[in-house]
VOPAGU-2260 file (C-alpha; in pm, 1 decimal, decimal comma):
REM VOPAGU-2260
SITE   aa  ch    i         X         Y         Z
SITE  MET   A    0     -14,8      29,7       0,5
SITE  VAL   A    1     172,3     338,6    -104,8
SITE  GLU   A    2     182,4     614,7     177,6
SITE  LEU   A    3     -36,3     883,0     137,9
SITE  ASN   A    4     234,3    1231,0     104,1
SITE  LEU   A    5     104,4    1553,6     -98,0
SITE  HIS   A    6     385,4    1471,0    -350,6
SITE  SER   A    7     212,2    1128,4    -387,2
SITE  LEU   A    8    -130,1    1260,3    -390,5
SITE  SER   A    9    -302,3    1278,5    -789,3
SITE  PRO   A   10    -665,8    1310,5    -893,7
SITE  ALA   A   11    -937,6    1030,2    -907,6
SITE  GLN   A   12    -933,6    1105,2   -1285,2
SITE  PRO   A   13    -682,9    1217,7   -1571,7
SITE  ARG   A   14    -704,8    1592,4   -1604,5
SITE  LYS   A   15    -864,9    1642,4   -1952,8
SITE  ASP   A   16    -837,6    2024,7   -2110,2
SITE  ARG   A   17   -1086,7    2160,1   -2274,4
SITE  LYS   A   18   -1067,8    2190,6   -2652,3
SITE  ARG   A   19    -982,4    2587,7   -2735,1
SITE  VAL   A   20   -1070,0    2647,5   -3119,1
SITE  GLY   A   21   -1019,6    2890,5   -3364,3
SITE  ARG   A   22    -665,3    3002,9   -3164,5
SITE  GLY   A   23    -475,0    2974,4   -3522,8
SITE  LEU   A   24    -353,6    2717,4   -3779,2
SITE  GLY   A   25     -98,9    2540,3   -3555,6
SITE  SER   A   26    -317,1    2468,8   -3253,9
SITE  GLY   A   27    -483,4    2218,5   -3485,5
SITE  LYS   A   28    -822,0    2366,9   -3424,8
SITE  GLY   A   29    -794,2    2696,4   -3609,7
SITE  ARG   A   30    -946,7    2823,5   -3944,1
SITE  TYR   A   31   -1275,4    2616,1   -3938,7
SITE  SER   A   32   -1271,2    2496,3   -3567,0
SITE  GLY   A   33   -1340,2    2160,9   -3678,0
SITE  ARG   A   34   -1662,0    2246,5   -3843,9
SITE  GLY   A   35   -1543,3    2148,9   -4165,4
SITE  ILE   A   36   -1621,1    2428,8   -4463,4
SITE  LYS   A   37   -1985,1    2534,3   -4542,1
SITE  GLY   A   38   -2300,8    2329,5   -4516,1
SITE  GLN   A   39   -2565,0    2288,0   -4238,9
SITE  LYS   A   40   -2344,0    2121,9   -3976,8
SITE  SER   A   41   -2118,5    2473,7   -3967,1
SITE  ARG   A   42   -2419,8    2655,0   -3884,8
SITE  SER   A   43   -2483,2    2725,8   -3496,0
SITE  GLY   A   44   -2789,5    2584,7   -3354,3
SITE  SER   A   45   -2703,6    2293,7   -3606,2
SITE  HIS   A   46   -2701,2    1991,1   -3357,4
SITE  LYS   A   47   -3045,9    2149,7   -3205,6
SITE  MET   A   48   -3333,5    2054,1   -3446,6
SITE  ALA   A   49   -3678,1    1921,9   -3350,0
SITE  ALA   A   50   -3743,2    1539,8   -3316,4
SITE  GLY   A   51   -3856,8    1462,7   -3711,3
SITE  PHE   A   52   -3692,7    1746,7   -3880,0
SITE  GLU   A   53   -3584,0    1582,8   -4192,8
SITE  GLY   A   54   -3398,9    1888,3   -4375,5
SITE  GLY   A   55   -3631,8    2097,7   -4470,4
SITE  GLN   A   56   -3878,3    1858,9   -4647,8
SITE  MET   A   57   -4211,7    1786,0   -4566,1
SITE  PRO   A   58   -4199,2    1570,3   -4240,9
SITE  ILE   A   59   -4355,1    1286,6   -4214,1
SITE  ASP   A   60   -4641,5    1369,2   -3959,4
SITE  MET   A   61   -4710,7    1600,1   -4233,9
SITE  ARG   A   62   -4728,5    1403,0   -4520,6
SITE  LEU   A   63   -4953,0    1126,3   -4397,3
SITE  PRO   A   64   -5310,5    1169,2   -4408,1
SITE  LYS   A   65   -5496,3    1317,5   -4154,4
SITE  LEU   A   66   -5707,8    1049,6   -3989,4
SITE  ARG   A   67   -5955,5    1065,2   -3726,3
SITE  GLY   A   68   -5888,7     943,4   -3389,1
SITE  ASN   A   69   -5856,7     991,4   -3041,9
SITE  THR   A   70   -5444,9    1069,3   -3131,3
SITE  SER   A   71   -5569,5    1293,0   -3415,2
SITE  ALA   A   72   -5494,5    1650,0   -3339,8
SITE  ASP   A   73   -5789,7    1707,5   -3600,2
SITE  ALA   A   74   -6015,0    1513,6   -3393,6
SITE  MET   A   75   -6169,4    1810,5   -3187,5
SITE  PRO   A   76   -6269,2    1772,8   -2907,7
SITE  ILE   A   77   -6100,5    1441,6   -2881,1
SITE  GLY   A   78   -5721,2    1355,3   -2943,8
SITE  PRO   A   79   -5501,2    1543,6   -2743,2
SITE  PHE   A   80   -5734,9    1880,8   -2723,8
SITE  ARG   A   81   -5965,1    1627,1   -2549,4
SITE  THR   A   82   -6227,8    1817,9   -2275,8
SITE  TYR   A   83   -6225,6    1674,2   -1969,4
SITE  SER   A   84   -6431,5    1610,0   -1652,6
SITE  GLN   A   85   -6428,7    1481,8   -1354,6
SITE  PRO   A   86   -6637,3    1202,5   -1287,5
SITE  VAL   A   87   -6798,5    1127,1    -964,6
SITE  ASN   A   88   -7026,7     852,3    -872,1
SITE  LEU   A   89   -7338,2     853,5    -683,9
SITE  ARG   A   90   -7213,4     595,7    -445,9
SITE  ASP   A   91   -6943,2     879,8    -341,9
SITE  LEU   A   92   -7244,7    1115,8    -274,3
SITE  GLU   A   93   -7420,6     871,4     -58,0
SITE  GLU   A   94   -7074,0     881,4     171,5
SITE  ARG   A   95   -7044,4    1165,1     194,8
SITE  PHE   A   96   -7313,1    1378,0     171,3
SITE  ALA   A   97   -7624,2    1384,4     445,2
SITE  ALA   A   98   -7991,5    1438,2     335,0
SITE  GLY   A   99   -8079,3    1765,5     275,4
SITE  ASP   A  100   -7701,0    1844,8     178,7
SITE  GLU   A  101   -7619,3    2086,4    -167,9
SITE  VAL   A  102   -7375,9    1904,7    -353,2
SITE  THR   A  103   -7143,8    2204,3    -540,5
SITE  PRO   A  104   -6825,6    2169,0    -717,8
SITE  GLU   A  105   -6667,1    2372,4    -413,1
SITE  SER   A  106   -6835,3    2119,5    -167,5
SITE  LEU   A  107   -6747,9    1822,3    -370,0
SITE  LYS   A  108   -6347,8    1961,7    -349,3
SITE  ASP   A  109   -6383,1    1981,6       5,6
SITE  ARG   A  110   -6421,0    1654,8      24,8
SITE  ARG   A  111   -6201,0    1531,5    -160,7
SITE  LEU   A  112   -6403,5    1387,8    -395,1
SITE  ILE   A  113   -6228,4    1613,6    -673,0
SITE  ARG   A  114   -5952,2    1779,8    -747,1
SITE  LYS   A  115   -5985,8    2107,3    -919,8
SITE  VAL   A  116   -6256,6    2318,5    -909,6
SITE  LEU   A  117   -6172,9    2486,1   -1284,3
SITE  VAL   A  118   -6232,9    2098,0   -1426,4
SITE  ASP   A  119   -6586,5    2017,5   -1562,4
SITE  VAL   A  120   -6763,9    1804,8   -1295,0
SITE  LYS   A  121   -6995,3    1492,2   -1455,2
SITE  ILE   A  122   -7207,4    1283,5   -1205,0
SITE  LEU   A  123   -7227,8     925,4   -1290,5
SITE  GLY   A  124   -7455,9     665,4   -1159,0
SITE  VAL   A  125   -7288,2     382,4    -990,5
SITE  GLY   A  126   -7415,4     244,2    -686,2
SITE  GLU   A  127   -7742,3     419,6    -492,1
SITE  LEU   A  128   -7888,0     691,2    -367,4
SITE  SER   A  129   -8107,9     711,3     -88,8
SITE  LYS   A  130   -8113,9    1080,9      19,0
SITE  ALA   A  131   -8237,8    1344,2    -108,9
SITE  LEU   A  132   -7979,9    1598,5    -256,8
SITE  SER   A  133   -7948,3    1925,3    -447,3
SITE  VAL   A  134   -7737,4    1832,9    -709,2
SITE  SER   A  135   -7536,0    2111,5    -908,1
SITE  ALA   A  136   -7252,2    1997,1   -1180,7
SITE  HIS   A  137   -7208,3    2052,3   -1510,1
SITE  SER   A  138   -7338,3    1726,2   -1678,6
SITE  PHE   A  139   -7502,9    1418,3   -1544,8
SITE  SER   A  140   -7524,9    1057,2   -1678,9
SITE  LYS   A  141   -7876,1     945,7   -1789,8
SITE  THR   A  142   -7888,3     689,7   -1525,9
SITE  ALA   A  143   -7746,2     947,2   -1248,8
SITE  LYS   A  144   -8047,9    1196,5   -1310,2
SITE  GLU   A  145   -8294,2     952,6   -1280,3
SITE  LYS   A  146   -8172,1     780,4    -944,0
SITE  ILE   A  147   -8137,1    1132,9    -789,4
SITE  GLU   A  148   -8477,9    1203,8    -912,2
SITE  ALA   A  149   -8630,4     939,2    -773,6
SITE  ALA   A  150   -8472,4     985,3    -411,0
SITE  GLY   A  151   -8640,2    1306,0    -395,2
SITE  GLY   A  152   -8365,3    1537,3    -536,8
SITE  THR   A  153   -8348,9    1816,3    -785,4
SITE  VAL   A  154   -8043,7    1824,5   -1035,4
SITE  THR   A  155   -7882,0    2178,4   -1165,3
SITE  TRP   A  156   -7681,4    2161,0   -1520,9
SITE  LEU   A  157   -7412,9    2421,0   -1481,0
SITE  ARG   A  158   -7420,4    2489,1   -1801,2
SITE  GLY   A  159   -7746,1    2446,9   -1911,1
SITE  GLU   A  160   -7946,9    2114,0   -2020,6
SITE  PRO   A  161   -7792,0    1920,0   -2335,0
SITE  VAL   A  162   -8036,3    1942,9   -2636,7
SITE  PRO   A  163   -8079,1    1632,1   -2770,2
SITE  ARG   A  164   -7948,9    1606,2   -3125,5
SITE  THR   A  165   -8180,8    1591,4   -3410,6
SITE  ALA   A  166   -8106,8    1409,7   -3766,4
SITE  PRO   A  167   -7938,9    1590,0   -3967,9
SITE  LYS   A  168   -8104,3    1736,2   -4287,8
SITE  ARG   A  169   -8012,4    1437,5   -4527,4
SITE  ALA   A  170   -8137,7    1183,2   -4326,9
SITE  ARG   A  171   -8497,7    1344,5   -4230,4
SITE  LYS   A  172   -8567,7    1408,4   -4641,7
SITE  ARG   A  173   -8464,7    1028,1   -4681,7
SITE  SER   A  174   -8738,4     890,6   -4419,7
SITE  ALA   A  175   -9037,0    1147,6   -4561,5
SITE  VAL   A  176   -8917,1     995,8   -4880,7
SITE  THR   A  177   -8938,5     621,5   -4754,3
SITE  GLU   A  178   -9206,6     676,6   -4524,8
SITE  PRO   A  179   -9566,2     793,1   -4734,8
SITE  ASP   A  180   -9831,3    1017,6   -4594,0
SITE  GLU   A  181  -10188,7     824,6   -4544,3
SITE  GLU   A  182  -10346,5     994,9   -4814,4
SITE  THR   A  183  -10073,3     863,6   -5055,1
SITE  ALA   A  184  -10136,7     542,0   -4926,3
SITE  GLU   A  185  -10494,3     520,0   -4977,6
SITE  ILE   A  186  -10476,2     609,2   -5311,0
SITE  THR   A  187  -10199,6     374,4   -5363,6
SITE  ASP   A  188  -10415,3     115,0   -5170,4
SITE  GLU   A  189  -10698,6     168,9   -5415,9
SITE  ALA   A  190  -10480,3     165,1   -5757,7
SITE  ALA   A  191  -10376,6    -156,2   -5595,0
SITE  GLU   A  192  -10751,2    -322,8   -5624,6
SITE  ALA   A  193  -10855,9    -153,6   -5937,3
SITE  ALA   A  194  -10588,1    -339,6   -6051,7
SITE  GLU   A  195  -10677,4    -658,4   -5912,9
SITE  GLU   A  196  -11069,0    -604,7   -6045,2
SITE  ALA   A  197  -10935,2    -594,1   -6395,7
């Protein structure tokens, strides 16, 4: 074992001098400083390209067709810009609230059923509700609404009750063509009877 003295001390790793570029041709790293002659790789910032950069040509994520689905940026409001709501089940309301209480996003946050008041709250119908509660939320499932009202409670839509969707004009025209009115049906029946008699 080597005796430890001041003259025998050495660094744990060998020292390595930093590269000093642009200090004349005799230094070995002068003139072009190891970057070569012209071109993209000789410019500043050339080694910090964004992921998927293809040298200026149209990148593959823009060349591919814009498909629908959860992973497409064009599929609003799903995809990366999808809207999110915090789910709360009826069984949680049954457990945390007493009969006659008012359920709001603020009271849900106080009882640690949701994390943020700024995010929409949706009441879901999992579980049973045996007490009358006045529930205020941004949206309700059909089952949750029926169970709350069946227990004697009330439902308040914070963004207004959604309007049921109607069939598009094309579908309505098609159904009008396929389903004749009563007068037309009577005329066709009379014509068929006359043809049979003839």
